[in-house]
Residue frames as qw, qx, qy, qz and C-alpha x, y, z in Angstrom:
[[0.213, -0.259, 0.404, -0.851, 27.15, 137.36, -47.98],
 [0.788, -0.134, -0.141, -0.584, 24.04, 135.25, -48.33],
 [0.810, 0.065, -0.576, 0.090, 26.08, 132.06, -47.78],
 [0.234, 0.259, -0.605, 0.716, 27.62, 133.52, -44.66],
 [0.498, -0.223, 0.212, -0.811, 24.16, 134.27, -43.20],
 [0.878, -0.046, -0.331, -0.344, 22.88, 130.79, -43.93],
 [0.647, 0.186, -0.637, 0.376, 26.02, 129.29, -42.37],
 [0.034, -0.283, 0.497, -0.820, 25.53, 131.47, -39.27],
 [0.706, -0.186, 0.007, -0.683, 21.87, 130.42, -38.94],
 [0.872, 0.039, -0.484, -0.058, 22.86, 126.74, -39.18],
 [0.395, 0.242, -0.639, 0.614, 25.47, 127.27, -36.45],
 [0.332, -0.264, 0.332, -0.843, 22.89, 128.90, -34.21],
 [0.844, -0.094, -0.199, -0.489, 20.44, 126.07, -34.75],
 [0.767, 0.145, -0.589, 0.207, 23.09, 123.49, -34.00],
 [0.157, 0.270, -0.576, 0.756, 24.14, 125.31, -30.86],
 [0.571, -0.229, 0.154, -0.773, 20.51, 125.56, -29.68],
 [0.896, -0.029, -0.365, -0.251, 19.95, 121.86, -30.22],
 [0.595, 0.218, -0.626, 0.454, 23.17, 121.05, -28.39],
 [0.106, -0.289, 0.462, -0.832, 22.19, 123.27, -25.48],
 [0.751, -0.187, -0.064, -0.630, 18.78, 121.63, -25.34],
 [0.857, 0.050, -0.511, 0.040, 20.34, 118.18, -25.21],
 [0.356, 0.246, -0.602, 0.671, 22.72, 119.31, -22.44],
 [0.405, -0.287, 0.250, -0.831, 19.77, 120.73, -20.55],
 [0.878, -0.129, -0.238, -0.395, 17.88, 117.46, -20.79],
 [0.735, 0.156, -0.580, 0.315, 20.98, 115.55, -19.63],
 [0.154, 0.286, -0.520, 0.790, 21.47, 117.86, -16.66],
 [0.597, -0.293, 0.103, -0.740, 17.86, 117.53, -15.46],
 [0.017, -0.165, 0.970, -0.178, 17.83, 114.45, -13.23],
 [0.544, -0.298, -0.621, -0.479, 14.82, 112.09, -13.47],
 [0.533, -0.487, 0.311, -0.618, 12.68, 111.73, -10.34],
 [0.444, 0.124, -0.881, 0.105, 13.64, 108.60, -8.40],
 [0.661, -0.507, -0.208, -0.513, 10.68, 107.46, -6.25],
 [0.861, -0.248, -0.387, 0.219, 12.65, 104.95, -4.21],
 [0.443, 0.167, -0.290, 0.832, 15.26, 107.59, -3.30],
 [0.277, -0.495, -0.038, -0.823, 12.43, 109.95, -2.37],
 [0.802, -0.464, -0.299, -0.228, 10.93, 107.36, 0.03],
 [0.750, -0.081, -0.368, 0.543, 14.38, 106.88, 1.60],
 [0.144, 0.349, -0.151, 0.914, 14.58, 110.61, 2.13],
 [0.573, -0.534, -0.204, -0.587, 11.18, 110.47, 3.83],
 [0.860, -0.330, -0.360, 0.150, 12.47, 107.81, 6.24],
 [0.555, 0.096, -0.280, 0.778, 15.55, 109.90, 7.01],
 [0.133, -0.461, 0.006, -0.877, 13.49, 112.99, 7.66],
 [0.730, -0.505, -0.276, -0.369, 11.17, 111.06, 9.97],
 [0.809, -0.139, -0.410, 0.399, 14.08, 109.62, 11.94],
 [0.366, 0.033, -0.258, 0.893, 15.30, 113.10, 12.85],
 [0.013, -0.600, -0.612, 0.515, 11.82, 114.44, 13.52],
 [0.087, 0.313, -0.243, -0.914, 11.46, 116.62, 10.39],
 [0.385, 0.389, 0.830, -0.107, 7.90, 115.48, 9.71],
 [0.374, 0.783, 0.158, -0.471, 6.77, 118.52, 7.73],
 [0.117, 0.622, -0.627, -0.454, 9.72, 118.12, 5.32],
 [0.270, -0.011, 0.958, 0.094, 8.86, 114.43, 4.99],
 [0.431, 0.594, 0.616, -0.287, 5.30, 115.33, 4.06],
 [0.271, 0.775, -0.216, -0.528, 6.55, 117.77, 1.42],
 [0.015, -0.375, 0.860, 0.347, 8.54, 114.96, -0.20],
 [0.318, 0.284, 0.900, -0.090, 5.48, 112.66, -0.06],
 [0.401, 0.734, 0.270, -0.477, 3.38, 115.36, -1.73],
 [0.192, 0.646, -0.553, -0.489, 6.00, 115.51, -4.51],
 [0.188, -0.090, 0.967, 0.144, 5.80, 111.74, -4.93],
 [0.409, 0.530, 0.683, -0.291, 2.03, 111.95, -5.31],
 [0.353, 0.798, -0.036, -0.487, 2.47, 114.62, -7.97],
 [0.103, 0.611, -0.693, -0.368, 5.32, 112.99, -9.90],
 [0.336, -0.043, 0.941, 0.019, 4.03, 109.41, -9.87],
 [0.497, 0.250, -0.312, -0.771, 2.13, 109.27, -13.13],
 [0.381, 0.034, -0.908, -0.168, 1.80, 105.47, -12.87],
 [0.642, -0.460, -0.038, -0.613, -0.21, 105.75, -9.67],
 [0.798, -0.025, -0.585, 0.146, 1.71, 102.84, -8.22],
 [0.454, 0.017, -0.534, 0.713, 3.32, 104.79, -5.37],
 [0.255, -0.472, -0.065, -0.841, 0.48, 107.19, -4.55],
 [0.766, -0.495, -0.311, -0.268, -1.30, 104.81, -2.12],
 [0.766, -0.171, -0.364, 0.502, 1.95, 104.13, -0.29],
 [0.221, 0.300, -0.133, 0.919, 2.66, 107.85, -0.08],
 [0.506, -0.557, -0.212, -0.624, -0.84, 108.29, 1.42],
 [0.841, -0.417, -0.334, 0.083, -0.06, 105.77, 4.16],
 [0.636, 0.017, -0.250, 0.730, 3.34, 107.24, 4.85],
 [0.088, -0.522, -0.020, -0.848, 1.72, 110.67, 5.19],
 [0.724, -0.564, -0.221, -0.329, -0.44, 109.13, 7.92],
 [0.845, -0.172, -0.304, 0.405, 2.71, 107.69, 9.48],
 [0.337, 0.354, -0.181, 0.853, 4.34, 111.11, 9.68],
 [0.414, -0.569, -0.031, -0.710, 1.37, 112.47, 11.59],
 [0.881, -0.372, -0.284, -0.068, 1.24, 109.37, 13.82],
 [0.742, 0.012, -0.295, 0.602, 4.92, 109.62, 14.71],
 [0.115, 0.410, -0.117, 0.897, 4.46, 113.30, 15.42],
 [0.052, -0.269, -0.753, 0.598, 1.66, 112.52, 17.83],
 [0.380, 0.195, -0.060, -0.902, -1.00, 114.18, 15.66],
 [0.266, 0.104, 0.958, -0.029, -3.39, 111.27, 15.85],
 [0.461, 0.622, 0.426, -0.468, -6.47, 113.05, 14.52],
 [0.353, 0.704, -0.391, -0.476, -4.65, 114.09, 11.33],
 [0.067, -0.303, 0.935, 0.172, -3.20, 110.58, 11.02],
 [0.428, 0.295, 0.813, -0.263, -6.66, 109.01, 11.26],
 [0.495, 0.700, 0.058, -0.512, -7.85, 111.17, 8.36],
 [0.232, 0.604, -0.678, -0.348, -4.98, 109.95, 6.15],
 [0.173, -0.093, 0.980, -0.023, -5.44, 106.27, 7.03],
 [0.459, 0.458, 0.636, -0.419, -9.22, 106.53, 6.67],
 [0.452, 0.696, -0.182, -0.528, -8.91, 108.18, 3.25],
 [0.113, 0.420, -0.865, -0.250, -6.60, 105.40, 2.07],
 [0.258, 0.098, 0.944, -0.181, -8.98, 102.68, 3.27],
 [0.517, 0.551, 0.328, -0.567, -11.96, 104.25, 1.52],
 [0.530, 0.666, -0.340, -0.400, -10.19, 103.88, -1.83],
 [0.444, 0.454, -0.772, -0.011, -7.85, 100.91, -1.34],
 [0.793, -0.366, 0.246, -0.421, -9.77, 98.39, 0.77],
 [0.991, 0.011, 0.128, 0.046, -7.97, 95.41, -0.79],
 [0.352, 0.802, -0.439, 0.202, -4.51, 96.93, -1.13],
 [0.783, 0.029, -0.539, 0.311, -1.65, 94.81, 0.29],
 [0.244, 0.155, -0.481, 0.827, -1.03, 97.53, 2.90],
 [0.469, -0.517, -0.282, -0.659, -4.72, 97.86, 3.86],
 [0.755, -0.450, -0.462, 0.117, -4.34, 95.68, 7.01],
 [0.510, -0.073, -0.269, 0.813, -1.52, 97.94, 8.18],
 [0.085, -0.343, -0.111, -0.929, -3.58, 101.08, 7.50],
 [0.623, -0.513, -0.439, -0.394, -6.51, 99.55, 9.39],
 [0.726, -0.347, -0.424, 0.415, -4.34, 98.70, 12.35],
 [0.342, 0.055, -0.132, 0.929, -2.84, 102.18, 12.40],
 [0.299, -0.485, -0.282, -0.772, -6.27, 103.75, 12.15],
 [0.721, -0.534, -0.437, -0.056, -7.35, 101.81, 15.27],
 [0.653, -0.194, -0.299, 0.668, -4.13, 102.86, 17.00],
 [0.090, 0.390, 0.044, 0.915, -4.86, 106.58, 16.36],
 [0.572, -0.586, -0.204, -0.537, -7.85, 106.19, 18.68],
 [0.855, -0.323, -0.347, 0.210, -6.13, 103.84, 21.08],
 [0.527, 0.130, -0.225, 0.809, -3.25, 106.33, 21.56],
 [0.138, -0.503, -0.046, -0.852, -5.79, 109.01, 22.50],
 [0.696, -0.529, -0.474, -0.103, -7.08, 107.02, 25.54],
 [0.072, 0.494, -0.492, 0.713, -6.34, 108.82, 28.79],
 [0.244, 0.024, 0.761, -0.600, -8.49, 108.55, 31.91],
 [0.071, 0.331, 0.913, 0.227, -11.62, 106.52, 31.24],
 [0.086, 0.695, 0.543, -0.463, -13.99, 109.30, 32.38],
 [0.216, 0.753, -0.107, -0.612, -12.90, 111.53, 29.47],
 [0.058, 0.425, -0.768, -0.476, -11.88, 108.91, 26.85],
 [0.636, 0.200, 0.684, -0.296, -15.03, 106.76, 26.49],
 [0.674, 0.668, 0.053, -0.311, -15.64, 107.65, 22.83],
 [0.231, 0.704, -0.656, -0.143, -11.98, 107.02, 21.89],
 [0.356, -0.220, 0.898, -0.134, -12.10, 103.58, 23.50],
 [0.690, 0.419, 0.494, -0.324, -15.29, 102.72, 21.65],
 [0.564, 0.753, -0.212, -0.264, -13.82, 103.82, 18.32],
 [0.001, -0.585, 0.810, 0.039, -10.55, 101.97, 18.92],
 [0.531, 0.008, 0.820, -0.212, -12.49, 98.78, 19.75],
 [0.685, 0.596, 0.254, -0.334, -14.65, 99.20, 16.64],
 [0.435, 0.766, -0.431, -0.196, -11.62, 99.64, 14.37],
 [0.166, -0.435, 0.884, -0.046, -9.68, 96.70, 15.90],
 [0.623, 0.205, 0.710, -0.256, -12.72, 94.44, 15.50],
 [0.629, 0.706, -0.011, -0.325, -13.09, 95.64, 11.90],
 [0.134, 0.678, -0.708, -0.148, -9.47, 94.63, 11.30],
 [0.366, -0.155, 0.910, -0.118, -10.11, 91.09, 12.52],
 [0.639, 0.453, 0.538, -0.310, -13.32, 90.77, 10.49],
 [0.541, 0.792, -0.100, -0.264, -12.08, 92.34, 7.26],
 [0.466, 0.638, -0.605, 0.094, -8.49, 91.02, 7.33],
 [0.893, -0.411, 0.073, -0.167, -8.57, 87.77, 9.38],
 [0.914, 0.073, -0.040, 0.398, -5.06, 86.83, 8.22],
 [0.121, 0.921, -0.185, 0.320, -3.47, 90.11, 9.19],
 [0.663, 0.224, -0.538, 0.470, -0.01, 89.93, 10.86],
 [0.058, -0.419, 0.405, -0.810, -1.17, 91.83, 13.95],
 [0.663, -0.374, -0.583, -0.285, -3.50, 89.15, 15.42],
 [0.617, -0.304, -0.563, 0.458, -1.80, 88.83, 18.81],
 [0.161, -0.014, -0.182, 0.970, -1.40, 92.58, 19.24],
 [0.364, -0.290, -0.334, -0.820, -5.00, 93.20, 18.20],
 [0.652, -0.416, -0.630, -0.075, -6.43, 90.62, 20.61],
 [0.472, -0.283, -0.456, 0.700, -4.51, 92.29, 23.47],
 [0.025, -0.084, -0.044, -0.995, -5.69, 95.75, 22.36],
 [0.500, -0.381, -0.517, -0.581, -9.28, 94.58, 22.19],
 [0.620, -0.426, -0.610, 0.248, -9.03, 93.16, 25.73],
 [0.293, -0.139, -0.267, 0.908, -7.57, 96.48, 26.93],
 [0.223, -0.221, -0.282, -0.907, -10.43, 98.35, 25.26],
 [0.602, -0.437, -0.591, -0.313, -13.07, 96.11, 26.82],
 [0.550, -0.348, -0.535, 0.538, -11.45, 96.44, 30.22],
 [0.119, -0.009, -0.075, 0.990, -11.52, 100.21, 29.81],
 [0.418, -0.321, -0.401, -0.750, -15.19, 100.19, 28.87],
 [0.646, -0.420, -0.635, 0.061, -15.90, 97.93, 31.81],
 [0.404, -0.202, -0.380, 0.807, -14.03, 100.36, 34.03],
 [0.142, -0.174, -0.136, -0.965, -16.19, 103.18, 32.73],
 [0.584, -0.408, -0.550, -0.436, -19.39, 101.22, 33.48],
 [0.619, -0.358, -0.567, 0.410, -18.07, 100.52, 36.98],
 [0.222, 0.009, -0.169, 0.960, -17.19, 104.19, 37.40],
 [0.368, -0.300, -0.275, -0.836, -20.75, 105.20, 36.57],
 [0.690, -0.382, -0.597, -0.145, -22.24, 102.41, 38.75],
 [0.526, -0.226, -0.480, 0.665, -20.08, 103.44, 41.69],
 [0.028, -0.181, -0.012, -0.983, -21.25, 107.05, 41.16],
 [0.580, -0.388, -0.401, -0.594, -24.91, 105.93, 41.55],
 [0.711, -0.302, -0.593, 0.227, -24.00, 103.71, 44.52],
 [0.350, -0.058, -0.363, 0.862, -22.40, 106.63, 46.39],
 [0.267, -0.230, -0.132, -0.927, -25.51, 108.76, 45.69],
 [0.386, 0.082, 0.746, -0.537, -27.68, 106.07, 47.24],
 [0.702, 0.350, -0.162, -0.599, -29.36, 105.28, 43.88],
 [0.455, -0.305, 0.837, 0.005, -28.95, 101.53, 44.41],
 [0.743, 0.450, 0.475, -0.145, -31.38, 100.46, 41.68],
 [0.487, 0.849, -0.178, -0.105, -29.54, 102.49, 39.06],
 [0.147, -0.682, 0.716, 0.021, -26.21, 101.22, 40.37],
 [0.664, -0.030, 0.744, -0.070, -27.34, 97.59, 40.20],
 [0.714, 0.651, 0.225, -0.126, -28.54, 98.13, 36.62],
 [0.287, 0.858, -0.422, -0.057, -25.15, 99.48, 35.61],
 [0.344, -0.507, 0.789, -0.045, -23.26, 96.71, 37.35],
 [0.757, 0.213, 0.608, -0.111, -25.41, 94.05, 35.71],
 [0.617, 0.778, -0.035, -0.113, -24.83, 95.61, 32.27],
 [0.010, -0.773, 0.633, 0.027, -21.09, 95.50, 32.93],
 [0.523, -0.249, 0.812, -0.064, -21.18, 91.78, 33.76],
 [0.749, 0.465, 0.456, -0.121, -23.26, 90.96, 30.69],
 [0.499, 0.858, -0.104, -0.061, -21.30, 93.10, 28.21],
 [0.305, 0.715, -0.590, 0.218, -17.79, 92.46, 29.52],
 [0.933, -0.344, -0.027, -0.101, -17.60, 89.05, 31.16],
 [0.881, -0.168, -0.018, 0.443, -14.33, 88.17, 32.89],
 [0.279, 0.820, -0.089, 0.492, -13.11, 91.74, 32.76],
 [0.449, 0.167, -0.553, 0.682, -10.67, 93.06, 35.28],
 [0.281, -0.284, 0.228, -0.888, -13.55, 94.85, 37.02],
 [0.638, -0.244, -0.643, -0.346, -15.59, 91.70, 37.59],
 [0.489, -0.216, -0.711, 0.456, -14.63, 91.07, 41.22],
 [0.019, -0.139, -0.311, 0.940, -15.40, 94.63, 42.43],
 [0.418, -0.095, -0.366, -0.826, -18.53, 94.70, 40.31],
 [0.596, -0.289, -0.740, -0.119, -19.95, 91.53, 41.93],
 [0.344, -0.224, -0.600, 0.687, -19.14, 92.96, 45.34],
 [0.115, 0.151, 0.125, -0.974, -20.88, 96.28, 44.75],
 [0.491, -0.163, -0.581, -0.629, -23.74, 94.58, 42.95],
 [0.507, -0.321, -0.778, 0.185, -24.31, 92.48, 46.09],
 [0.184, -0.277, -0.430, 0.840, -24.18, 95.61, 48.25],
 [0.241, -0.010, -0.256, -0.936, -26.52, 97.48, 45.92],
 [0.561, -0.275, -0.680, -0.383, -29.12, 94.73, 46.15],
 [0.443, -0.315, -0.690, 0.479, -28.64, 94.44, 49.90],
 [0.066, -0.199, -0.241, 0.948, -29.18, 98.19, 50.37],
 [0.407, -0.024, -0.316, -0.857, -32.26, 98.18, 48.16],
 [0.642, -0.106, 0.516, -0.558, -33.76, 95.23, 50.11],
 [0.860, 0.304, -0.279, -0.300, -33.37, 92.56, 47.42],
 [0.554, -0.576, 0.594, -0.090, -31.74, 89.92, 49.62],
 [0.898, 0.152, 0.409, 0.051, -31.95, 86.95, 47.26],
 [0.621, 0.750, -0.025, 0.225, -30.25, 88.88, 44.46],
 [0.133, -0.860, 0.451, -0.199, -27.66, 90.14, 46.87],
 [0.757, -0.347, 0.552, -0.041, -26.95, 86.63, 48.09],
 [0.867, 0.408, 0.252, 0.137, -26.58, 85.36, 44.51],
 [0.393, 0.860, -0.209, 0.250, -24.11, 88.10, 43.53],
 [0.312, -0.756, 0.535, -0.212, -22.00, 87.67, 46.66],
 [0.870, -0.125, 0.477, -0.013, -21.97, 83.87, 46.37],
 [0.775, 0.598, 0.064, 0.197, -20.75, 84.18, 42.78],
 [0.073, 0.890, -0.381, 0.238, -18.00, 86.51, 44.02],
 [0.593, -0.546, 0.576, -0.136, -16.84, 84.00, 46.64],
 [0.914, 0.160, 0.371, 0.046, -16.89, 81.08, 44.15],
 [0.667, 0.696, -0.003, 0.267, -14.87, 82.94, 41.50],
 [0.279, 0.668, -0.404, 0.559, -12.45, 84.73, 43.82],
 [0.779, -0.485, -0.396, 0.016, -12.22, 82.66, 47.03],
 [0.687, -0.186, -0.244, 0.659, -8.91, 84.12, 48.19],
 [0.155, 0.543, 0.097, 0.820, -9.80, 87.80, 47.65],
 [0.100, -0.095, -0.570, 0.810, -10.31, 90.12, 50.58],
 [0.457, -0.020, -0.125, -0.880, -13.65, 91.21, 49.14],
 [0.655, -0.124, -0.701, -0.254, -14.76, 87.56, 49.28],
 [0.368, -0.140, -0.733, 0.554, -13.98, 87.51, 52.98],
 [0.195, 0.089, 0.223, -0.951, -16.13, 90.62, 53.41],
 [0.562, -0.049, -0.487, -0.668, -18.83, 88.98, 51.34],
 [0.475, -0.175, -0.848, 0.156, -18.95, 86.05, 53.84],
 [0.090, -0.223, -0.552, 0.798, -19.75, 88.56, 56.59],
 [0.371, 0.098, -0.125, -0.915, -22.46, 90.26, 54.51],
 [0.573, -0.092, -0.728, -0.366, -24.05, 86.90, 53.66],
 [0.345, -0.202, -0.804, 0.439, -24.02, 86.02, 57.36],
 [0.115, 0.208, 0.332, -0.913, -25.81, 89.28, 58.19],
 [0.495, 0.029, -0.434, -0.752, -28.37, 88.57, 55.52],
 [0.518, -0.167, -0.838, -0.041, -29.06, 85.18, 57.09],
 [0.171, -0.225, -0.656, 0.700, -29.50, 86.76, 60.50],
 [0.288, 0.143, 0.024, -0.947, -31.98, 89.29, 59.11],
 [0.516, -0.068, -0.686, -0.508, -33.94, 86.50, 57.48],
 [0.398, -0.266, -0.831, 0.282, -34.40, 84.80, 60.82]]
């Protein structure tokens, strides 16, 4: 009877070990590459929340720490693609604080700048976004001069500066319409100094000349209008400037 009990215990132990082995075999190991592919698939069909859940799993399962930074960036990408730019900027910013010299850092910096650039609407309500976008694009050029986005970044920077120039013109024109010609001239001069050769230069020179004319500063008005004519000889505003200069000459006599 004793032998039978021992034999039964041995059988139970063997069965338990076998079941344990089968259980280990049936539990699939976590494949990070497959998980990233699943993230891409989810993003393609707009299931961004599900993509983020997979990325959270990658961050948890990746004991090596090799894939965690990439998962951080991809989390930012899910928000960016979803149009949630504020949330995306948090993810990219967090990555850059920790991984300044990571191989994907230039991409994260570019995307961070784009989260502000994408939020630009009308210039009267988007001034701070334009400033931040410009700051982040310039940081990209300074910190990662060999980044693969050079041409794109230079165009974005020009767009940002044109937008900021447009804002300065918008404020200057506001003062001009109020009859505050001194304040208007100050704003127009700042625009020309800060953003030379911007798309607003022609109109700025014209209204700068008018501002000085209306405030009685004829020499400064003449200088601004002459510069306008020299730089944009074929423009309709230059033709008007000729008439204004002629009237200034008549008043001098």
